[in-house]
C-alpha positions in Angstrom: 1.4 -32.7 44.0 -1.8 -29.7 43.6 1.5 -27.0 43.5 2.3 -29.1 40.3 -0.5 -29.6 38.7 -1.0 -25.7 38.6 2.9 -26.0 38.0 2.6 -27.6 34.6 -0.7 -25.9 33.6 0.7 -22.7 33.9 3.9 -24.2 31.9 1.4 -25.4 29.1 -0.3 -22.2 29.4 3.7 -20.5 28.7 3.5 -22.9 25.8 0.5 -22.4 24.1 0.5 -19.5 24.1 4.2 -18.7 22.6 3.2 -21.2 20.2 0.0 -19.1 19.1 1.7 -16.0 18.7 4.5 -17.4 16.6 1.4 -18.0 14.5 0.6 -14.5 14.4 3.8 -13.8 13.3 3.8 -16.0 11.1 0.6 -15.0 9.3 0.7 -11.7 9.3 4.4 -11.8 7.5 2.5 -14.6 4.8 -0.3 -12.1 4.5 2.4 -9.0 3.6 4.5 -11.5 1.9 1.4 -12.1 -0.3 -0.1 -8.4 -0.9 3.2 -7.4 -1.6 3.5 -10.1 -4.3 4.9 -8.1 -7.9 3.9 -10.0 -10.7 6.2 -10.0 -13.1 4.5 -8.8 -16.3 3.8 -5.6 -14.5 5.3 -3.4 -16.3 4.3 0.0 -16.8 5.0 2.1 -19.3 7.4 5.5 -18.8 6.4 8.8 -20.3 9.1 11.8 -20.6 5.7 14.2 -20.5 2.6 13.2 -19.2 1.2 16.1 -20.3 1.5 15.5 -24.1 -1.5 13.8 -25.7 -0.8 9.9 -27.2 0.0 10.6 -30.5 -1.2 6.9 -30.8 -4.8 8.4 -29.9 -4.5 11.9 -32.3 -2.8 9.9 -34.9 -3.5 6.3 -34.9 -6.6 5.9 -33.1 -9.3 8.6 -33.3 -8.4 9.1 -37.8 -9.1 5.0 -38.3 -12.6 5.5 -36.4 -13.4 9.1 -37.7 -12.3 7.8 -41.6 -15.1 4.6 -41.1 -17.2 6.3 -39.4 -17.6 8.4 -42.8 -18.1 5.1 -45.1 -21.7 4.7 -42.6 -20.8 1.3 -43.2 -19.5 -1.8 -40.8 -15.5 -1.5 -40.5 -13.1 -2.9 -38.2 -11.1 -1.0 -35.4 -7.8 -2.6 -34.0 -6.2 -1.1 -31.3 -2.8 -2.5 -30.7 -1.4 -3.4 -26.8 1.4 -0.8 -27.4 -1.2 2.2 -28.4 -3.0 1.5 -25.0 -0.3 1.4 -22.8 0.5 4.7 -24.5 -2.3 6.0 -23.7 -2.6 4.8 -20.4 0.1 6.4 -19.2 -0.1 9.7 -19.4 -3.3 9.5 -17.5 -2.9 12.5 -15.1 -1.7 10.5 -11.9 -2.3 9.2 -8.8 -5.5 8.5 -10.9 -7.6 8.4 -7.6 -11.3 6.1 -6.7 -12.9 6.6 -4.3 -10.6 6.6 -1.1 -7.9 4.3 -3.6 -5.0 6.4 -5.1 -3.2 4.0 -8.4 -0.5 5.1 -10.8 1.4 3.3 -12.8 -1.2 1.4 -15.1 -0.9 -1.1 -17.6 -3.5 -3.6 -19.5 -2.1 -6.5 -21.2 -4.4 -8.3 -24.4 -3.4 -12.1 -23.9 -4.8 -14.7 -26.1 -7.3 -15.8 -24.2 -8.8 -13.4 -24.8 -8.8 -11.4 -21.5 -7.7 -7.9 -20.7 -5.3 -7.5 -17.4 -5.4 -4.4 -15.6 -2.9 -3.8 -13.0 -1.9 -0.1 -11.0 0.2 0.1 -8.2 -1.9 1.1 -5.6 -1.0 2.9 -2.8 -0.5 1.9 0.7 3.4 2.5 3.2 5.5 0.7 3.8 4.6 -1.2 0.6 3.1 -0.3 -2.7 1.0 -2.9 -3.9 -0.3 -4.2 -7.4 -3.8 -4.4 -7.5 -4.7 -7.1 -10.9 -7.7 -6.9 -12.2 -9.6 -9.6 -15.3 -11.8 -9.4 -17.4 -13.7 -10.4 -20.0 -15.9 -9.0 -22.6 -18.4 -10.6 -24.0 -21.2 -9.5 -26.8 -24.8 -11.7 -25.7 -27.4 -12.4 -28.3 -28.9 -9.3 -28.1 -25.5 -7.3 -29.1 -25.3 -5.9 -25.4 -22.4 -5.7 -24.0 -20.9 -6.5 -20.4 -17.4 -6.2 -18.8 -17.4 -9.1 -17.0 -14.7 -8.9 -13.9 -13.3 -12.4 -13.9 -10.8 -11.2 -10.9 -8.8 -9.0 -8.8 -6.6 -9.8 -6.9 -3.9 -7.4 -4.1 -0.5 -9.0 -5.0 -1.3 -12.5 -5.4 -4.5 -12.6 -2.2 -7.9 -13.1 -4.8 -10.1 -9.7 -3.5 -12.4 -9.7 -5.7 -16.0 -10.0 -3.6 -14.2 -6.9 -1.2 -13.1 -5.1 -4.3 -16.7 -5.0 -5.9 -18.8 -4.1 -2.2 -15.6 -0.9 -2.2 -16.4 -0.4 -5.7 -20.5 -0.3 -5.9 -20.2 2.3 -2.7 -17.7 4.5 -4.5 -19.8 4.3 -8.2 -23.3 5.3 -5.8 -21.2 8.5 -3.9 -19.5 9.5 -7.2 -23.4 9.2 -9.2 -24.7 11.5 -5.4 -21.4 14.0 -6.4 -22.2 14.5 -9.5 -25.5 14.4 -10.7 -24.7 11.5 -13.2 -28.0 9.8 -14.9 -27.9 6.0 -14.8 -28.4 5.8 -18.2 -25.2 7.6 -18.3 -22.6 5.6 -20.9 -20.0 5.8 -18.1 -22.8 4.6 -15.5 -23.3 1.6 -17.4 -19.5 0.4 -18.2 -19.2 0.6 -14.4 -22.6 -1.3 -13.4 -21.6 -3.8 -16.0 -18.0 -3.9 -14.3 -19.4 -4.3 -10.9 -22.5 -6.3 -11.1 -22.1 -8.0 -14.7 -24.8 -5.3 -16.1 -25.3 -5.6 -20.0 -25.7 -2.8 -22.0 -26.4 -0.8 -25.8 -22.6 -0.4 -26.6 -23.4 2.6 -28.9 -21.8 6.0 -28.4 -21.2 9.5 -30.8 -18.5 10.4 -32.9 -17.7 13.1 -34.8 -21.7 13.5 -35.1 -21.7 10.1 -35.8 -23.7 6.7 -33.5 -21.7 3.9 -34.0 -22.5 0.7 -32.5 -19.6 -2.0 -31.1 -20.9 -4.6 -32.8 -18.7 -7.5 -31.7 -14.8 -7.5 -30.1 -12.7 -9.8 -30.2 -9.5 -9.9 -27.5 -6.4 -11.4 -28.7 -2.5 -11.6 -28.1 -1.4 -7.3 -27.8 -4.5 -6.2 -29.6 -8.5 -5.9 -29.6 -10.5 -5.5 -32.6 -14.2 -4.0 -33.1 -16.2 -4.2 -35.2 -17.8 -0.5 -35.4 -21.7 -0.9 -36.7 -23.4 2.4 -37.7 -26.3 2.8 -35.5 -30.1 5.1 -36.0 -30.0 7.7 -33.9 
């Protein structure tokens, strides 16, 4: 009887052990499938010559800002989704953010007032698509916040982890470059990582301009720029 009981226990242990292995393999396969998921809307723009500056930037966007700034009054600038993708498609690639390597970036502007950034995150043997969804808003004090709604790798939400990694990368970047925390690039980073609003004021062509309003809609961003005092 004792031997039969021990044999039954061993049989049950083997059965649970095998079941555990099967469950682990299933979970790994599911995790791989979720992270390897490629959004159907991900279709990055390809350009023939990445070394050429975007014609949209040089012939449309920059002249619109420059000419508007000469008026010394508020003016609107419309940035199209097609134009933005032409600009970012010409960025030097791969794009390195700390220990993360990104290629083939794409931006989508939605009717829900969201900006969706996508890129391929370097990983082998599977290329993973990273998606960042953000919602820029200007509060009653005129401060701009670049609030991140979510960060996903494939179909897996990694917002909390991504912000922790991003925060470390930001601190390392400040330390290595010696950049002042009040620099506009540093303020943009803190807004993305920590929801810290900042003064959306920049200088262009010798003129100081403030982003007074920003509206995201289907395939375009409309920004109201106002002269800012020195």
